[in-house]
C-alpha positions in Angstrom: -41.6 -55.8 33.6 -40.8 -55.0 30.4 -40.6 -51.2 29.8 -41.0 -49.9 26.3 -38.1 -47.3 25.9 -39.2 -43.8 24.9 -39.7 -42.8 21.7 -39.3 -39.3 20.6 -42.0 -37.5 19.3 -41.8 -37.0 15.2 -41.6 -33.5 15.6 -38.6 -33.7 18.0 -36.9 -36.1 15.6 -37.5 -33.8 12.6 -36.2 -30.8 14.6 -33.0 -33.0 15.5 -32.7 -33.7 11.7 -33.0 -30.2 10.8 -30.3 -28.8 13.2 -27.9 -31.7 12.0 -28.5 -30.9 8.2 -28.4 -27.0 9.0 -25.2 -27.4 10.6 -23.8 -29.3 7.7 -24.9 -26.6 5.3 -23.4 -24.1 7.5 -20.0 -25.6 7.5 -20.4 -26.0 3.6 -21.4 -22.3 3.4 -18.4 -21.4 5.5 -15.9 -23.4 3.5 -17.2 -22.0 0.3 -17.0 -18.3 1.6 -13.5 -19.2 2.5 -12.5 -20.4 -1.0 -13.9 -17.4 -2.6 -12.1 -15.1 -0.2 -9.1 -16.9 -1.0 -9.7 -16.7 -4.7 -10.4 -13.0 -4.4 -7.0 -12.4 -2.5 -5.2 -14.3 -4.9 -6.7 -12.3 -7.8 -6.3 -8.8 -6.0 -2.7 -9.6 -5.4 -1.9 -10.7 -9.2 -3.8 -7.6 -10.5 -2.1 -5.3 -8.0 1.5 -6.6 -9.2 0.6 -6.0 -12.9 -0.7 -2.3 -12.2 2.3 -1.3 -9.9 4.5 -3.0 -12.3 3.2 -1.1 -15.4 1.9 -4.0 -17.2 -1.9 -2.9 -16.7 -1.6 0.9 -17.6 -3.9 3.6 -16.0 -7.2 3.5 -17.4 -7.0 -0.1 -18.6 -10.5 -1.9 -18.6 -10.9 -4.7 -16.1 -13.9 -6.7 -17.3 -15.3 -9.2 -14.8 -16.0 -12.0 -17.4 -12.5 -11.6 -19.1 -11.0 -12.1 -15.6 -13.2 -14.7 -14.5 -12.2 -16.7 -17.6 -8.6 -15.8 -16.7 -8.5 -16.9 -13.3 -11.0 -19.9 -13.8 -13.4 -18.7 -11.0 -17.0 -17.2 -11.1 -17.5 -13.4 -11.2 -18.1 -13.2 -7.5 -14.5 -13.5 -6.5 -13.6 -11.2 -9.4 -15.7 -8.7 -8.0 -14.5 -9.0 -4.5 -10.9 -8.4 -5.8 -12.0 -5.5 -7.9 -13.7 -3.9 -4.9 -10.7 -4.6 -2.9 -8.3 -2.7 -5.3 -11.1 0.1 -5.4 -10.8 0.6 -1.6 -6.9 0.8 -1.9 -7.4 3.4 -4.5 -5.6 1.5 -7.5 -9.0 0.5 -9.4 -12.1 3.1 -10.1 -15.3 1.2 -10.4 -18.1 3.2 -12.3 -21.7 2.1 -12.1 -23.0 0.7 -15.4 -19.3 1.2 -16.9 -17.3 -1.3 -15.1 -13.9 -1.2 -13.4 -10.5 0.3 -14.7 -7.1 0.9 -13.5 -7.2 4.2 -11.8 -6.0 7.4 -13.5 -4.4 9.8 -11.0 -4.5 13.4 -12.0 -2.7 16.4 -10.9 -5.3 17.1 -7.8 -5.0 13.2 -6.6 -1.1 13.6 -6.8 -1.4 16.8 -4.5 -3.7 15.3 -2.1 -1.7 12.2 -1.8 1.5 13.9 -0.8 -0.4 16.3 1.4 -1.5 13.2 3.5 1.8 11.6 3.0 3.7 14.7 4.3 1.4 14.5 7.7 1.8 10.8 8.4 5.4 10.3 7.4 6.4 13.2 9.2 4.7 11.8 12.5 6.1 8.5 11.8 9.8 9.8 11.9 9.0 11.9 14.9 7.8 8.5 16.8 10.7 6.6 15.5 13.0 9.1 16.9 11.1 9.1 20.4 11.9 5.2 20.5 15.0 5.0 19.0 18.0 3.1 20.4 21.4 2.1 19.3 20.0 -0.7 16.9 17.8 1.9 14.9 20.7 4.0 14.1 22.6 0.8 12.7 19.7 -0.7 10.8 19.2 3.0 9.0 22.9 3.4 8.1 23.1 -0.2 6.9 19.9 0.3 4.8 21.1 3.5 3.5 24.6 2.1 2.6 23.0 -0.5 0.5 20.8 2.4 -1.4 24.1 4.7 -1.8 25.4 1.6 -3.8 22.5 1.2 -5.9 22.2 4.9 -6.7 25.9 5.3 -7.7 25.4 2.1 -10.1 22.4 3.7 -11.9 23.4 5.8 -14.8 20.5 8.4 -14.4 21.2 8.4 -10.5 17.6 7.4 -9.8 16.7 6.1 -6.4 14.8 3.0 -7.1 13.8 1.3 -3.7 12.8 -2.2 -3.3 9.6 -2.8 -1.6 9.3 -4.0 2.0 12.4 -3.8 4.4 14.5 -2.3 1.7 12.2 0.8 1.5 13.4 3.7 3.6 10.0 5.0 4.2 8.5 1.6 5.0 11.2 0.8 7.8 10.5 4.2 9.4 6.7 3.5 9.3 7.6 0.4 10.8 9.9 1.8 13.7 7.3 4.3 14.5 5.4 1.6 16.3 2.0 3.0 15.5 -0.2 0.2 13.9 -2.7 2.8 12.3 -0.2 4.7 10.7 1.5 1.6 9.3 -1.7 0.4 8.0 -2.8 3.3 6.3 0.4 3.9 4.5 1.2 0.5 3.4 -2.5 -0.4 2.4 -3.7 2.7 0.9 -1.4 5.7 0.4 2.0 3.5 -0.8 0.2 1.7 -3.2 -1.2 4.6 -4.9 2.1 6.4 -4.5 3.5 3.4 -6.7 1.6 4.8 -9.6 3.3 8.0 -9.5 6.9 6.9 -8.2 8.0 6.1 -11.8 7.8 9.9 -12.6 10.7 10.2 -10.2 13.1 8.1 -12.4 13.5 10.8 -15.0 14.2 13.6 -12.7 18.1 14.2 -13.0 19.9 14.3 -9.9 16.8 13.5 -7.9 18.4 10.1 -6.7 21.1 11.8 -5.0 19.4 14.5 -3.5 16.9 12.3 -2.1 19.6 10.0 -0.6 21.2 12.7 1.3 17.7 13.7 2.7 17.2 10.3 3.7 20.7 10.3 5.6 19.7 13.5 7.4 16.4 12.2 8.5 18.1 8.9 9.8 20.9 10.9 11.8 17.7 12.9 13.3 15.8 9.6 14.3 19.2 7.9 15.5 19.8 11.1 17.5 16.3 10.7 19.3 15.5 14.2 18.0 11.8 13.8 16.9 11.1 17.4 15.9 14.0 17.8 13.9 13.2 14.2 12.2 9.5 15.5 11.7 10.8 18.8 9.9 13.2 17.0 7.8 10.8 14.3 6.8 8.2 17.2 5.6 11.0 18.9 3.7 11.8 15.6 2.1 8.3 15.0 0.8 8.0 18.6 -0.2 11.0 18.2 -2.4 9.9 14.9 -3.8 6.5 16.6 -4.5 8.1 19.5 -6.4 10.0 17.2 -8.6 7.0 15.3 -9.4 4.9 18.2 -9.9 7.3 19.9 -12.4 6.9 16.7 -14.4 2.9 16.5 -14.0 2.9 20.1 -15.4 4.6 19.3 -18.3 2.6 16.2 -19.3 -1.0 16.2 -20.5 -3.2 14.5 -18.0 -5.0 11.4 -18.9 -8.6 10.9 -18.8 -10.7 7.9 -17.6 -13.0 6.8 -20.4 
């Protein structure tokens, strides 16, 4: 006997079709979000490079429309990029006014250095507590490169390349604390980079800073955490004193 195949109810067919098309929409939406996220990261990275290199000066306006045209994207990724830079402290966003490169005043600088002293002293202590023979060799090799660069610079400035060529970045990594490392590298150091240019004109600060680095490295290599932390605090304090002298002699810029 022939038996007719069961035919699904129309509501069932409609439901299955909705699930199918809905899933496709979800995939498309996810891909679109990923593309926007990638565009935002690219824009944020490009703008951060320009800010930290001085191409975009403090107070410079960052118009969404102009940036969208420049990067050939909609305003959505631009807005997301500016929000990222705002979270890292490089951009100020004022309602009904827009975004500008952040202007760090004297109070901002002091607050940054106070946090820096606390975090980097702890990073130095932790690095010393876990130091081995390779730690001392790495720091000595790095500071040897720095000594050549300081001596070659006519003003005796201490211009450290980013990443694993930066003494403070290396210590933050050696500390082995991901929270300290993340905060220093993603928030504090980018803001300090806006101030670091001030040190280039401090006579003799390069040689003094290098000597302080050598003492910190020696304490870390010897596993003396308390001394390493103390020396790091003194180093950051000396750095702040040099910067503060210049800030005091320079009229503060105002965000407009």
